[in-house]
PALO-611985 format. One line per 8 residues: their letters; for each residue x, y, z of C-alpha. Coordinates in nm, 4 decimals, padded with zeros to 6 digits. Example, Ala and Ser with C-alpha at 12.3 -4.5 7.8 and 13.67 -1.06 7.14 Angstrom:
2
as> 01.2300 -00.4500 00.7800  01.3670 -00.1060 00.7140
***
This chain:
417
mlpsqlta> 04.5919 15.4672 11.1379  04.8185 15.6605 10.9371  05.1729 15.7460 11.0154  05.0495 16.1142 11.0512  04.8606 16.0249 11.3384  05.1302 15.8686 11.5512  05.1808 16.0094 11.8746  05.4406 15.9179 12.1894
ghfksypp> 05.2083 15.7551 12.3325  05.1746 15.4603 12.0855  05.5409 15.3618 12.1793  05.4870 15.3236 12.5714  05.4869 14.9270 12.5314  05.8621 14.9369 12.3493  06.1401 14.8350 12.5432  06.3161 15.1329 12.6801
earhlats> 06.5781 15.2352 12.4320  06.3404 15.1408 12.1509  06.0786 15.3517 12.2927  06.3373 15.6452 12.3187  06.4569 15.6039 11.9695  06.0836 15.5827 11.8255  05.9942 15.9094 12.0228  06.3080 16.1335 11.9389
rlsllqal> 06.2324 16.0597 11.5591  05.8595 16.0838 11.5908  05.8351 16.3708 11.3395  06.0294 16.1775 11.0766  05.8017 15.8487 11.1392  05.5024 16.0608 11.0822  05.5966 16.1865 10.7318  05.6905 15.8398 10.6137
ppafvpll> 05.4446 15.6147 10.3626  05.2188 15.3791 10.5506  05.3820 15.0856 10.3859  05.7143 15.1739 10.5030  05.6896 15.2809 10.8486  05.5892 14.9614 10.9892  05.9172 14.7930 10.8358  06.1206 15.0368 11.0224
lreiiayd> 05.9221 14.9901 11.3435  06.0024 14.6109 11.2984  06.3881 14.7396 11.3438  06.3221 14.9965 11.6055  06.0970 14.7698 11.8385  06.3951 14.5387 11.8577  06.6586 14.7912 11.9061  06.7174 14.6772 12.2759
wkfpaerq> 06.8455 14.3498 12.1639  07.0292 14.4342 11.8346  07.4102 14.3843 11.8101  07.6074 14.6943 11.7636  07.6547 14.6670 11.3843  07.2407 14.6333 11.3597  07.2026 14.9501 11.5690  07.4543 15.1323 11.3485
sleaqlay> 07.2674 15.0230 11.0512  06.9605 15.1586 11.1598  07.0897 15.4540 11.2908  07.2361 15.5073 10.9596  06.8842 15.4731 10.7994  06.7142 15.7355 11.0088  06.9911 15.9577 10.9755  06.9749 15.9284 10.5979
laslsdpq> 06.5976 15.9913 10.6270  06.6410 16.2703 10.8396  06.8945 16.4364 10.6096  06.6442 16.4575 10.3263  06.4176 16.7605 10.2481  06.0498 16.6541 10.2122  06.0479 16.6361 09.8427  06.3771 16.4379 09.8515
rrqalmgf> 06.2070 16.2138 10.0904  05.9264 16.1731 09.8912  06.1134 16.0980 09.6092  06.3388 15.8442 09.7787  06.0437 15.6722 09.9076  05.7958 15.6977 09.6139  05.8176 15.3194 09.5275  05.6625 15.2412 09.8791
aklnlssk> 05.4346 15.5292 09.8630  05.2623 15.3894 09.5255  05.1893 15.0528 09.6983  04.7998 15.0018 09.7270  04.7123 14.8544 10.0913  04.3976 14.6917 10.2030  04.1803 14.8844 10.4504  04.2338 14.5627 10.6943
leqfdwvn> 04.6024 14.6061 10.6820  04.5731 14.9544 10.7212  04.3750 14.8944 11.0646  04.5999 14.6161 11.1495  04.7988 14.7018 11.4817  05.1260 14.7660 11.2896  05.2544 14.9870 11.5934  05.2816 14.7108 11.8357
lpaqfseq> 05.2872 14.3906 11.5849  05.5037 14.5429 11.3196  05.6729 14.1623 11.2475  05.3202 14.0274 11.2246  05.2529 14.3391 10.9713  05.5359 14.2484 10.7728  05.4248 13.8804 10.7174  05.0698 13.9953 10.6171
lsaelwat> 05.2007 14.2731 10.3908  05.4012 14.0087 10.2248  05.1158 13.7966 10.1566  04.9261 14.0761 10.0177  05.1678 14.2035 09.7817  05.2323 13.8508 09.6218  04.8549 13.8155 09.6040  04.8055 14.1574 09.4574
hqidafha> 05.0950 14.1549 09.1991  05.2766 14.4264 09.3816  05.5808 14.2151 09.4790  05.8176 14.3210 09.2145  05.7549 14.6876 09.2794  05.7980 14.6428 09.6568  06.1136 14.4724 09.5577  06.2334 14.7176 09.3463
aavdyvqk> 06.1746 15.0046 09.5888  06.3674 14.8364 09.8531  06.6514 14.7570 09.6685  06.6709 15.1250 09.5525  06.6218 15.2287 09.9169  06.8846 15.0098 10.0305  07.1251 15.1246 09.7810  07.0627 15.4891 09.8716
vdmssppa> 07.1446 15.4142 10.2413  07.4424 15.2477 10.1653  07.5839 15.5241 09.9619  07.5162 15.7830 10.2399  07.7178 15.5837 10.5055  08.0142 15.3970 10.3828  08.1582 15.1096 10.5877  08.4425 15.2074 10.8273
plpvprlg> 08.7767 15.0180 10.7715  08.8046 14.6996 10.9350  09.0717 14.6829 11.2009  09.1739 14.3431 11.0970  09.0537 14.1259 10.7938  08.7493 13.8858 10.8732  08.8567 13.5295 10.9217  08.5800 13.2295 10.8844
ivivgqgv> 08.6752 12.8967 11.0182  08.4700 12.5803 10.9952  08.5644 12.2461 11.1493  08.3521 11.9548 10.9744  08.3346 11.6053 11.0363  08.3364 11.5211 11.4136  08.3405 11.1560 11.5128  08.3971 11.0136 11.1446
aksafplf> 08.6570 10.7638 11.1335  08.6659 10.7533 10.7277  08.4787 10.9135 10.4513  08.4662 10.8190 10.0802  08.2742 11.1527 10.0231  08.4908 11.3820 09.8522  08.4987 11.6707 10.0725  08.5218 12.0577 09.9916
rklrpqga> 08.4410 12.0486 09.6146  08.2496 12.3507 09.6033  08.5302 12.5480 09.8196  08.8636 12.3736 09.6302  08.8323 12.6129 09.3099  08.8235 12.9005 09.5441  09.1559 12.8255 09.7223  09.4355 12.5947 09.8174
yftqvkpe> 09.3258 12.2234 09.8812  09.5491 12.0742 10.1500  09.5915 11.6794 10.1653  09.8582 11.6471 10.4391  09.7434 11.8689 10.7416  09.8760 11.7445 11.0608  09.5633 11.6953 11.2871  09.7467 11.6638 11.6089
ggvkalle> 09.6298 11.9353 11.8417  09.4261 12.1116 11.5476  09.1189 12.2164 11.7505  09.2983 12.3543 12.0350  09.5437 12.5552 11.7746  09.2399 12.6943 11.6077  09.0841 12.7944 11.9202  09.4133 12.9648 12.0297
vvtarata> 09.4212 13.1663 11.7137  09.0415 13.2854 11.7438  09.1329 13.3576 12.1249  09.4352 13.5697 12.0222  09.2410 13.7693 11.7834  08.9527 13.8374 12.0073  09.2427 13.9644 12.2813  09.4388 14.1911 11.9911
hpvpfghw> 09.1201 14.3278 11.8380  08.8482 14.3461 12.1322  08.5286 14.4398 11.9692  08.2023 14.3972 12.1117  08.0338 14.0640 11.9670  08.3284 14.0658 11.7083  08.4502 13.7338 11.7850  08.2284 13.4119 11.7965
yieggahe> 08.2721 13.0551 11.8777  07.9881 12.8150 11.7770  07.9956 12.4578 11.9116  07.7514 12.1985 11.7645  07.8326 11.9430 12.0446  07.9281 11.9497 12.3752  08.0204 12.3039 12.4999  08.3933 12.3384 12.5625
pidcagls> 08.4794 12.6181 12.8151  08.7221 12.8599 12.6917  08.9370 13.1157 12.9076  08.9607 13.4257 12.7054  08.8316 13.7751 12.6825  08.5775 13.9351 12.4173  08.4763 13.5843 12.2482  08.1084 13.5228 12.2447
svayqslq> 08.0229 13.1637 12.2025  07.7104 12.9690 12.1420  07.6591 12.5736 12.2203  07.3736 12.3611 12.1067  07.3943 12.1123 12.3846  07.3696 12.3885 12.6541  07.0569 12.4929 12.5200  06.8917 12.1628 12.5358
pvraallk> 06.6498 12.2892 12.8339  06.5445 12.5588 12.6149  06.5053 12.3513 12.2955  06.2967 12.0945 12.4961  06.0739 12.3820 12.6179  06.0434 12.5466 12.2610  05.9511 12.1855 12.1093  05.6619 12.1457 12.3928
kmekeiqs> 05.5267 12.4668 12.2749  05.5426 12.3740 11.9169  05.4004 12.0336 11.9876  05.0908 12.2056 12.2011  05.0352 12.4393 11.8974  05.0206 12.1679 11.6223  04.7964 11.9590 11.8301  04.5332 12.2013 11.9413
gtggpeal> 04.4417 12.2332 11.5755  04.3525 12.5931 11.5780  04.5751 12.6887 11.2971  04.8014 12.5733 11.0388  05.1763 12.6966 10.9881  05.0930 13.0412 10.9897  04.9754 13.0217 11.3326  05.2529 12.8150 11.4505
rtmlaqlr> 05.5018 13.0928 11.3005  05.3152 13.3707 11.4527  05.3309 13.1866 11.7995  05.7056 13.1347 11.7644  05.7295 13.5140 11.6659  05.5650 13.6347 11.9790  05.7705 13.4211 12.2175  05.9882 13.5633 12.4714
peevgfta> 06.3401 13.4104 12.5961  06.2162 13.3999 12.9563  05.8902 13.1855 12.8381  06.1400 12.8883 12.7116  06.3768 12.9035 13.0217  06.6596 13.1169 12.9109  06.6508 13.3306 13.2312  06.6536 12.9835 13.4174
lnatsqvg> 06.9678 12.8794 13.2520  07.3012 12.9329 13.4453  07.4877 13.2394 13.2410  07.7906 13.0397 13.1474  07.5768 12.7617 12.9969  07.3799 13.0196 12.7988  07.6699 13.2062 12.6233  07.9789 13.0460 12.7440
pcaggnea> 08.2582 13.1594 13.0010  08.3578 13.4128 12.7105  08.0428 13.5845 12.6984  08.1534 13.9112 12.5308  07.8193 14.0952 12.5681  07.5188 14.1440 12.7280  07.3143 13.8607 12.8418  06.9910 13.9904 12.6921
vmnhfqls> 07.1090 14.0306 12.3598  07.2666 13.6880 12.3484  06.9342 13.5312 12.4727  06.7222 13.7091 12.2276  06.9762 13.6141 11.9307  06.9729 13.2386 12.0349  06.5792 13.2487 12.0620  06.5871 13.4140 11.7114
vltegsgt> 06.7941 13.0952 11.5811  06.5704 12.8672 11.7038  06.2400 13.0197 11.6366  06.3015 13.1415 11.2740  06.5355 12.8599 11.1230  06.3778 12.5556 11.0087  06.5192 12.2596 11.1999  06.7262 12.4422 11.4146
qifsttfv> 06.5401 12.3199 11.7383  06.6043 11.9407 11.6264  06.9266 11.9188 11.4409  07.2673 12.0342 11.5577  07.4036 12.1015 11.2078  07.1185 12.3142 11.1231  07.1456 12.5111 11.4195  07.5240 12.5608 11.3532
qwaarelw> 07.4884 12.6838 11.0033  07.1920 12.8735 11.0860  07.3677 13.0627 11.3867  07.6554 13.1272 11.1451  07.4608 13.2728 10.8915  07.2636 13.5070 11.0989  07.5861 13.6006 11.2739  07.7639 13.7154 10.9629
rraqplti> 07.4388 13.8864 10.8559  07.3554 14.0640 11.1751  07.6655 14.1036 11.4156  07.9068 14.1210 11.1027  08.2000 13.9830 11.3364  08.5502 13.9890 11.2606  08.5870 13.6312 11.3275  08.3604 13.3129 11.3606
lvryaprq> 08.4968 12.9609 11.4557  08.2446 12.6873 11.3806  08.2634 12.3548 11.5005  07.9863 12.0812 11.3623  07.9406 11.7743 11.5810  07.7027 11.4626 11.4736  07.3203 11.5469 11.4487  07.0287 11.2960 11.5489
rerpmnem> 06.9486 11.0516 11.2657  06.6251 11.1510 11.0822  06.3127 11.0174 11.2065  05.9123 11.0732 11.1765  05.8911 11.4508 11.1988  05.6353 11.4293 11.4794  05.8438 11.1807 11.6660  06.1417 11.4543 11.6340
iaaprggq> 05.9016 11.7444 11.7377  05.7657 11.5453 12.0478  05.9215 11.6970 12.3578  06.0824 11.4493 12.5767  05.8949 11.2954 12.8378  06.0522 11.1753 13.1604  06.3815 11.2549 13.0409  06.5829 11.3038 12.7244
lsleldpd> 06.4906 11.1129 12.4269  06.7655 10.8531 12.3560  06.8737 10.9836 12.0062  07.1157 10.7816 11.7498  07.3294 11.0107 11.5973  07.4294 11.0172 11.2317  07.8149 11.1243 11.2088  07.8468 11.0328 10.8195
gslldadm> 07.5339 11.2265 10.7130  07.6244 11.5232 10.9405  07.9427 11.5196 10.7541  07.7444 11.6120 10.4337  07.5705 11.8510 10.6116  07.8587 12.0471 10.7436  08.0347 12.0314 10.4302  07.7650 12.2223 10.2690
gayltrin> 07.7415 12.4428 10.5667  08.0845 12.5161 10.5289  08.0294 12.6492 10.1806  07.7052 12.8452 10.2895  07.9123 12.9965 10.5607  08.1512 13.1354 10.3245  07.9162 13.2610 10.1000  07.7672 13.4550 10.3410
qqrlagaa> 08.1054 13.6033 10.4827  08.1575 13.6967 10.1080  07.8452 13.9737 10.1215  08.0212 14.1877 10.4043  08.2330 14.4770 10.3665  08.6013 14.3724 10.3263  08.5162 14.0526 10.0951  08.8355 14.0987 09.9132
qstfltwf> 09.0684 14.0628 10.1936  08.8849 13.8007 10.4126  09.0362 13.4870 10.4869  08.8442 13.1555 10.5465  08.9702 12.7892 10.6510  08.7518 12.4703 10.6596  08.9134 12.1510 10.7808  08.8225 11.7828 10.8380
enhseava> 08.8433 11.7289 11.2271  09.1375 11.4901 11.3050  09.2144 11.4060 10.9542  09.4590 11.5555 10.6786  09.2215 11.7636 10.4567  09.1653 12.1400 10.4588  09.0941 12.4304 10.2141  09.2332 12.7619 10.2743
igptmprg> 09.0658 13.0798 10.1006  09.2305 13.4209 10.0951  09.4374 13.6767 09.9067  09.7588 13.4982 09.9748  09.6455 13.1585 09.8694  09.6465 13.0403 09.5103  09.3147 12.9423 09.3669  09.2305 12.5865 09.2612
tvsdspid> 09.5775 12.4367 09.3841  09.6577 12.1365 09.5609  09.9132 12.1031 09.8090  10.0481 11.7807 09.9404  10.3286 11.9241 10.1608  10.2737 11.8240 10.5419  10.1672 12.1489 10.7372  10.0012 12.1951 11.0430
ltellrqm> 09.7010 12.4117 11.1142  09.9125 12.6977 11.2958  10.1594 12.7345 10.9995  09.8687 12.7269 10.7437  09.7116 13.0240 10.9149  10.0036 13.1894 10.9368  10.0362 13.1709 10.5617  09.6930 13.2797 10.5184
a> 09.7365 13.6119 10.7156
***
């Protein structure tokens, strides 16, 4: 089917808000290239569960395309229009399965040596959309905080080597009450600058209730029932022998939150007592972290790092506090994927190995923060939990310096601000 043949009836299976968005822009969708429309529908079909920042981005795309005359639109999307698609791909049900279409499109573009042309067209398109809708000023500079090393008594590993050149390295941080002080800063920001899904706490270990308003939270341990159900489905798919990694990827992409027990969970354990937003949006986000990330179902450190990455990219929050906890020690893959039977498996934790994971995770979290608007004004702090080491990065922090003066985390954050 060609885009010009689209009708309102083709979107009857879409969620309510997505269906309304697609049908209201039907004439625009009908005028777009065959290789481009499914990519746009991949975003539209998930509209009901997107964060506000994602919705604004999608609406900006549609507004930009609608503002162009027909010749201007053809010129802007010429790179996509020139792509040659196989008849098999054109006949695929790209309206109802746009994500699966995208996977097959990627494989075909690589096989037909068109991937470079696609990449060039995509970069050019994104630049034009960004120029048409510059970002609004932020109410407060973004703040990222990463706590590493929970459960580690002493480490000979030199921490924060990749981050030290970007800011000030503190060697005499007072650790007493450190976690509490950082949580207080985050909750204060959430109260002072209430933004839907604008402030987040990601907990890699046992969930700690936080009495606040406007702070969304995700906790690895609280998702244990969901992870067990998901691993069971993965194990069943692997043992079926009916398909390889592609079949497993497709199965994961098609899962709905209720299929792995999200609706059966207590609302507090799903999103924390400071939900700060719609439960359905939270459920779909957490499911995406568990199904799209490699190892997020098994290792808490991987889950935390991927969740932070996706939040910076998708929700574009003002504040993220990330707290790593010890993950399980590596074992044979089949054993780790095997769903617990007759109770949860007894897992051996690896605090020292988890510290190395978290150290790299802190660096990657900073990189992803820097990809957002307002990067030059953003601040970032990473701290070795219950120890004296920290790195502070921001406009007021001299780069590549070392401070041996005693300081507590509250004062350090005050200096950063």
